ChimeraX commands (.cxc) that place a marker at each C-alpha (Angstrom):
marker #1 position 29.37,-43.37,-16.34 radius 0.5
marker #1 position 25.74,-43.69,-14.77 radius 0.5
marker #1 position 24.85,-45.90,-11.76 radius 0.5
marker #1 position 22.31,-48.86,-12.75 radius 0.5
marker #1 position 19.99,-50.26,-9.87 radius 0.5
marker #1 position 17.77,-53.29,-10.73 radius 0.5
marker #1 position 15.76,-55.43,-8.28 radius 0.5
marker #1 position 15.48,-59.08,-9.48 radius 0.5
marker #1 position 13.81,-61.98,-7.77 radius 0.5
marker #1 position 16.01,-64.24,-5.91 radius 0.5
marker #1 position 14.61,-67.30,-7.80 radius 0.5
marker #1 position 16.82,-66.27,-10.84 radius 0.5
marker #1 position 20.41,-67.99,-10.58 radius 0.5
marker #1 position 21.50,-65.80,-13.40 radius 0.5
marker #1 position 20.10,-62.37,-13.54 radius 0.5
marker #1 position 19.85,-60.65,-16.98 radius 0.5
marker #1 position 19.78,-56.79,-17.38 radius 0.5
marker #1 position 20.85,-54.51,-19.81 radius 0.5
marker #1 position 23.81,-52.08,-19.26 radius 0.5
marker #1 position 24.19,-48.50,-20.16 radius 0.5
marker #1 position 25.69,-48.02,-23.50 radius 0.5
marker #1 position 28.43,-45.92,-22.15 radius 0.5
marker #1 position 29.67,-49.02,-19.98 radius 0.5
marker #1 position 30.43,-50.92,-23.05 radius 0.5
marker #1 position 34.13,-52.31,-22.74 radius 0.5
marker #1 position 34.52,-50.95,-19.40 radius 0.5
marker #1 position 34.87,-52.99,-16.10 radius 0.5
marker #1 position 31.65,-52.96,-13.95 radius 0.5
marker #1 position 31.15,-53.90,-10.33 radius 0.5
marker #1 position 28.06,-55.86,-9.48 radius 0.5
marker #1 position 26.89,-56.03,-6.05 radius 0.5
marker #1 position 24.27,-58.27,-4.55 radius 0.5
marker #1 position 22.42,-57.12,-1.54 radius 0.5
marker #1 position 19.13,-58.71,-0.27 radius 0.5
marker #1 position 16.19,-56.25,-0.51 radius 0.5
marker #1 position 14.37,-55.99,2.76 radius 0.5
marker #1 position 10.65,-55.61,2.66 radius 0.5
marker #1 position 10.46,-56.80,-1.04 radius 0.5
marker #1 position 8.43,-59.87,0.04 radius 0.5
marker #1 position 6.03,-57.49,2.06 radius 0.5
marker #1 position 5.64,-55.41,-0.82 radius 0.5
marker #1 position 4.95,-58.67,-3.11 radius 0.5
marker #1 position 2.53,-59.76,-0.77 radius 0.5
marker #1 position 0.74,-56.47,-0.65 radius 0.5
marker #1 position 0.70,-56.43,-4.48 radius 0.5
marker #1 position -0.73,-59.89,-4.70 radius 0.5
marker #1 position -3.57,-58.95,-2.21 radius 0.5
marker #1 position -4.37,-55.65,-3.99 radius 0.5
marker #1 position -4.70,-57.96,-7.21 radius 0.5
marker #1 position -6.86,-60.53,-5.32 radius 0.5
marker #1 position -9.05,-57.33,-3.94 radius 0.5
marker #1 position -9.25,-56.01,-7.72 radius 0.5
marker #1 position -10.38,-59.36,-8.97 radius 0.5
marker #1 position -12.92,-59.78,-5.98 radius 0.5
marker #1 position -14.57,-56.41,-6.71 radius 0.5
marker #1 position -14.59,-57.09,-10.37 radius 0.5
marker #1 position -16.36,-60.17,-9.85 radius 0.5
marker #1 position -18.91,-58.68,-7.32 radius 0.5
marker #1 position -19.50,-55.89,-10.07 radius 0.5
marker #1 position -20.15,-58.35,-12.56 radius 0.5
marker #1 position -22.81,-60.34,-10.44 radius 0.5
marker #1 position -24.61,-57.18,-9.95 radius 0.5
marker #1 position -24.47,-56.02,-13.64 radius 0.5
marker #1 position -25.52,-59.53,-14.61 radius 0.5
marker #1 position -29.14,-58.64,-13.24 radius 0.5
marker #1 position -29.57,-55.75,-15.72 radius 0.5
marker #1 position -28.84,-57.10,-19.37 radius 0.5
marker #1 position -28.02,-54.53,-21.91 radius 0.5
marker #1 position -28.67,-54.98,-25.63 radius 0.5
marker #1 position -26.56,-52.55,-27.65 radius 0.5
marker #1 position -26.88,-54.47,-31.02 radius 0.5
marker #1 position -28.96,-51.92,-32.55 radius 0.5
marker #1 position -26.81,-48.99,-31.21 radius 0.5
marker #1 position -24.62,-46.89,-33.67 radius 0.5
marker #1 position -22.44,-44.16,-32.45 radius 0.5
marker #1 position -23.14,-40.89,-34.15 radius 0.5
marker #1 position -19.94,-38.67,-34.15 radius 0.5
marker #1 position -21.69,-35.58,-35.30 radius 0.5
marker #1 position -24.42,-35.84,-32.56 radius 0.5
marker #1 position -21.61,-36.28,-30.19 radius 0.5
marker #1 position -19.78,-33.43,-31.36 radius 0.5
marker #1 position -22.80,-30.89,-31.50 radius 0.5
marker #1 position -22.28,-28.58,-28.83 radius 0.5
marker #1 position -25.03,-26.04,-29.89 radius 0.5
marker link #1:1,2 radius 0.2
marker link #1:2,3 radius 0.2
marker link #1:3,4 radius 0.2
marker link #1:4,5 radius 0.2
marker link #1:5,6 radius 0.2
marker link #1:6,7 radius 0.2
marker link #1:7,8 radius 0.2
marker link #1:8,9 radius 0.2
marker link #1:9,10 radius 0.2
marker link #1:10,11 radius 0.2
marker link #1:11,12 radius 0.2
marker link #1:12,13 radius 0.2
marker link #1:13,14 radius 0.2
marker link #1:14,15 radius 0.2
marker link #1:15,16 radius 0.2
marker link #1:16,17 radius 0.2
marker link #1:17,18 radius 0.2
marker link #1:18,19 radius 0.2
marker link #1:19,20 radius 0.2
marker link #1:20,21 radius 0.2
marker link #1:21,22 radius 0.2
marker link #1:22,23 radius 0.2
marker link #1:23,24 radius 0.2
marker link #1:24,25 radius 0.2
marker link #1:25,26 radius 0.2
marker link #1:26,27 radius 0.2
marker link #1:27,28 radius 0.2
marker link #1:28,29 radius 0.2
marker link #1:29,30 radius 0.2
marker link #1:30,31 radius 0.2
marker link #1:31,32 radius 0.2
marker link #1:32,33 radius 0.2
marker link #1:33,34 radius 0.2
marker link #1:34,35 radius 0.2
marker link #1:35,36 radius 0.2
marker link #1:36,37 radius 0.2
marker link #1:37,38 radius 0.2
marker link #1:38,39 radius 0.2
marker link #1:39,40 radius 0.2
marker link #1:40,41 radius 0.2
marker link #1:41,42 radius 0.2
marker link #1:42,43 radius 0.2
marker link #1:43,44 radius 0.2
marker link #1:44,45 radius 0.2
marker link #1:45,46 radius 0.2
marker link #1:46,47 radius 0.2
marker link #1:47,48 radius 0.2
marker link #1:48,49 radius 0.2
marker link #1:49,50 radius 0.2
marker link #1:50,51 radius 0.2
marker link #1:51,52 radius 0.2
marker link #1:52,53 radius 0.2
marker link #1:53,54 radius 0.2
marker link #1:54,55 radius 0.2
marker link #1:55,56 radius 0.2
marker link #1:56,57 radius 0.2
marker link #1:57,58 radius 0.2
marker link #1:58,59 radius 0.2
marker link #1:59,60 radius 0.2
marker link #1:60,61 radius 0.2
marker link #1:61,62 radius 0.2
marker link #1:62,63 radius 0.2
marker link #1:63,64 radius 0.2
marker link #1:64,65 radius 0.2
marker link #1:65,66 radius 0.2
marker link #1:66,67 radius 0.2
marker link #1:67,68 radius 0.2
marker link #1:68,69 radius 0.2
marker link #1:69,70 radius 0.2
marker link #1:70,71 radius 0.2
marker link #1:71,72 radius 0.2
marker link #1:72,73 radius 0.2
marker link #1:73,74 radius 0.2
marker link #1:74,75 radius 0.2
marker link #1:75,76 radius 0.2
marker link #1:76,77 radius 0.2
marker link #1:77,78 radius 0.2
marker link #1:78,79 radius 0.2
marker link #1:79,80 radius 0.2
marker link #1:80,81 radius 0.2
marker link #1:81,82 radius 0.2
marker link #1:82,83 radius 0.2
marker link #1:83,84 radius 0.2
view
């Protein structure tokens, strides 16, 4: 039988996870331990998302100064694949 490790958020009172097929009908042991540093990682992930959002907004502000009209553009596959 294989080992399964899953980290879930503590706000869930009843965690749900899939067990390996080989454990069907067998007794399994569940151990609950706090994961130290998970809050820090979640905070870093949130800061990374905020930073990406800030950079995207900044880039959009710059690009909005240069309007680009592609309404008449048509992709020509033959021209794109012409290496000669």
